[in-house]
Wavefront OBJ file of the C-alpha trace (Angstrom):
o trace
v -91.737 57.070 -62.030
v -88.059 56.822 -62.975
v -87.109 59.463 -65.602
v -85.678 57.515 -68.754
v -82.717 59.529 -67.527
v -82.529 57.980 -64.657
v -83.364 54.375 -66.355
v -80.772 54.697 -68.355
v -77.777 55.869 -65.714
v -79.190 52.802 -63.833
v -78.626 50.480 -66.577
v -75.283 51.764 -67.562
v -74.388 51.522 -63.511
v -75.878 47.840 -63.341
v -73.470 46.835 -66.276
v -70.510 48.364 -65.243
v -71.172 46.968 -61.710
v -71.628 43.398 -62.912
v -68.748 43.713 -65.053
v -66.699 44.813 -62.319
v -67.528 41.866 -60.270
v -66.508 39.783 -62.765
v -63.258 41.148 -62.835
v -62.627 40.962 -59.150
v -64.047 37.410 -58.888
v -61.669 36.523 -61.856
v -58.293 38.339 -60.360
v -59.588 35.865 -57.439
v -59.457 32.847 -58.943
v -55.818 33.865 -61.019
v -54.488 34.391 -57.924
v -55.497 31.102 -56.545
v -54.252 29.211 -59.267
v -50.770 30.901 -59.270
v -50.395 29.593 -55.717
v -51.502 26.068 -56.503
v -51.261 24.953 -60.473
v -53.040 21.615 -59.664
v -56.266 22.486 -61.205
v -55.131 24.793 -63.820
v -57.530 22.958 -66.753
v -60.592 23.973 -64.446
v -59.238 27.523 -64.060
v -58.860 28.040 -67.621
v -61.949 27.092 -68.582
v -63.526 28.948 -65.368
v -61.959 32.201 -66.431
v -62.767 31.817 -70.291
v -66.297 31.689 -68.819
v -65.983 34.284 -67.072
v -64.250 36.230 -70.592
v -67.420 35.335 -72.174
v -69.441 36.889 -69.804
v -67.474 40.630 -70.051
v -68.047 39.944 -73.735
v -71.642 39.531 -73.401
v -72.058 42.665 -70.712
v -69.797 44.922 -73.143
v -71.924 43.707 -75.810
v -74.889 44.979 -73.807
v -73.366 48.226 -73.203
v -72.477 49.074 -76.670
v -75.983 48.097 -77.784
v -77.603 50.607 -74.962
v -75.436 53.592 -75.994
v -76.249 53.172 -79.629
v -80.324 53.291 -78.744
v -79.820 56.008 -76.003
v -78.966 59.895 -75.855
v -80.570 59.802 -72.388
v -77.362 59.541 -69.827
v -75.433 61.555 -67.604
v -72.458 59.704 -68.495
v -70.472 60.783 -71.510
v -70.544 58.221 -74.853
v -67.014 58.923 -74.726
v -65.973 57.474 -71.362
v -68.676 54.597 -71.481
v -67.146 52.597 -74.219
v -63.461 53.249 -73.588
v -64.205 52.164 -69.491
v -65.940 49.233 -70.706
v -63.325 47.972 -73.079
v -60.737 48.622 -70.534
v -62.477 46.379 -67.970
v -63.226 43.956 -70.895
v -59.264 43.751 -71.739
v -58.242 43.153 -67.956
v -60.200 39.761 -68.336
v -58.939 38.989 -72.184
v -55.258 39.257 -70.549
v -56.203 37.480 -67.507
v -57.576 34.423 -70.029
v -54.251 34.844 -72.026
v -52.199 34.638 -69.061
v -53.956 31.455 -67.706
v -54.089 29.788 -71.131
v -50.629 30.302 -71.812
v -49.552 28.441 -68.752
v -51.551 25.661 -69.907
v -50.400 25.803 -73.523
v -46.922 25.544 -72.103
v -47.160 23.061 -69.809
v -46.144 24.678 -66.827
v -46.216 22.484 -63.341
v -44.471 24.812 -61.038
v -45.643 28.540 -60.308
v -42.716 31.387 -59.143
v -42.776 33.660 -56.317
v -42.751 36.167 -58.189
v -46.383 35.474 -60.150
v -47.604 34.863 -57.068
v -46.729 38.045 -56.176
v -47.608 39.534 -59.141
v -51.453 38.006 -59.300
v -51.931 39.010 -55.802
v -51.466 42.709 -56.450
v -53.620 42.062 -59.812
v -56.339 41.300 -57.220
v -55.516 43.963 -54.994
v -55.991 46.242 -57.763
v -59.452 44.546 -59.115
v -60.452 45.241 -55.595
v -59.955 48.596 -55.699
v -61.171 49.452 -58.649
v -64.266 47.092 -57.757
v -64.622 49.253 -54.887
v -64.294 52.751 -56.695
v -67.172 51.534 -59.399
v -69.605 50.071 -57.196
v -72.118 52.487 -56.316
v -70.426 55.415 -57.895
v -71.710 55.906 -61.535
v -73.024 58.009 -62.950
v -71.259 60.283 -61.142
v -68.464 59.025 -58.673
v -67.032 61.393 -55.862
v -63.820 63.019 -56.938
v -61.925 62.727 -53.737
v -62.694 59.003 -53.344
v -61.955 58.156 -57.018
v -58.670 60.349 -56.878
v -57.635 58.180 -53.854
v -58.314 55.144 -55.706
v -56.496 56.424 -58.654
v -53.438 56.990 -56.360
v -53.462 53.518 -54.720
v -53.930 51.979 -57.865
v -51.066 53.809 -59.510
v -48.976 52.696 -56.306
v -49.960 49.282 -56.855
v -48.642 49.564 -60.627
v -45.354 50.718 -59.301
v -45.109 47.952 -57.005
v -46.066 45.336 -60.054
v -43.169 47.139 -62.296
v -40.810 46.342 -59.761
v -41.794 42.717 -59.136
v -41.361 42.403 -62.878
v -38.268 43.826 -62.822
v -37.247 41.524 -60.229
v -38.612 38.305 -62.222
v -36.638 39.023 -65.373
v -33.495 39.395 -63.654
v -34.127 35.825 -62.019
v -35.037 34.414 -64.950
v -31.793 35.533 -66.902
v -29.749 34.339 -63.988
v -31.123 31.051 -64.361
v -29.784 30.751 -68.080
v -32.786 28.651 -69.189
v -33.614 30.034 -72.373
v -36.752 28.125 -72.683
v -38.283 28.866 -69.053
v -37.150 32.616 -69.993
v -39.450 32.652 -72.735
v -42.201 31.031 -71.381
v -42.665 33.179 -68.250
v -41.539 36.349 -70.133
v -45.218 35.620 -72.211
v -47.065 34.990 -69.139
v -45.673 37.624 -67.402
v -46.144 40.118 -70.430
v -49.984 39.355 -69.982
v -50.210 39.906 -66.581
v -48.471 43.090 -66.478
v -50.443 44.379 -69.344
v -53.696 43.382 -66.983
v -52.447 45.876 -64.648
v -51.980 48.340 -66.934
v -55.691 48.259 -68.045
v -56.899 48.313 -64.242
v -54.819 51.578 -64.091
v -56.449 52.933 -67.293
v -59.706 51.864 -66.337
v -59.440 53.750 -62.992
v -57.986 56.673 -64.969
v -61.323 56.933 -66.900
v -63.353 56.788 -64.016
v -61.602 59.775 -62.327
v -62.192 61.647 -65.839
v -65.894 60.810 -65.367
v -65.536 62.339 -61.761
v -63.785 65.238 -62.745
v -66.513 66.312 -65.480
v -69.439 65.687 -62.390
v -67.833 66.708 -59.500
v -69.644 65.976 -56.216
l 1 2 3 4 5 6 7 8 9 10 11 12 13 14 15 16 17 18 19 20 21 22 23 24 25 26 27 28 29 30 31 32 33 34 35 36 37 38 39 40 41 42 43 44 45 46 47 48 49 50 51 52 53 54 55 56 57 58 59 60 61 62 63 64 65 66 67 68 69 70 71 72 73 74 75 76 77 78 79 80 81 82 83 84 85 86 87 88 89 90 91 92 93 94 95 96 97 98 99 100 101 102 103 104 105 106 107 108 109 110 111 112 113 114 115 116 117 118 119 120 121 122 123 124 125 126 127 128 129 130 131 132 133 134 135 136 137 138 139 140 141 142 143 144 145 146 147 148 149 150 151 152 153 154 155 156 157 158 159 160 161 162 163 164 165 166 167 168 169 170 171 172 173 174 175 176 177 178 179 180 181 182 183 184 185 186 187 188 189 190 191 192 193 194 195 196 197 198 199 200 201 202 203 204 205 206 207 208
């Protein structure tokens, strides 16, 4: 028979694993979209649906957190981690919504590179969270954090390249439009790194 502690840990683990699965799948969809914008409207609707499911899981985690004192996870880690995962979805949704709102019909090389990198970061985060909670392996999590930090640095280089190219094109409208989109994508990568930072903090508190 499972103890209350084991049950609660299992419930939190399920919520986080379901949430990171949604994040990874949404990132894959965004990556595909920025290669070919022909299905932009359908992708926007799909990612909005994924975001809503993520919101539901966040509420479920908060309700579970408020109703229990039995968990090996520190409450100060649970809320920030689910919040960072949720923000990855929010900013991806905002990026694709801006594409539709601005009527963008052609993608950019830098955008395809950045969304591909974002998907790679989501996969690193997925692998780090899946099966890890409530006590992630410290070495595995540290290695994942190193990898995701390197990916974020690559993302920063892509963004610098994009801004430089946009300025050189001397099109104020396109500079404004793509700057808004790139800002959301950049924020997604930031939240992915922050989420793994929280996971690393959890691993350090419960080393194994």
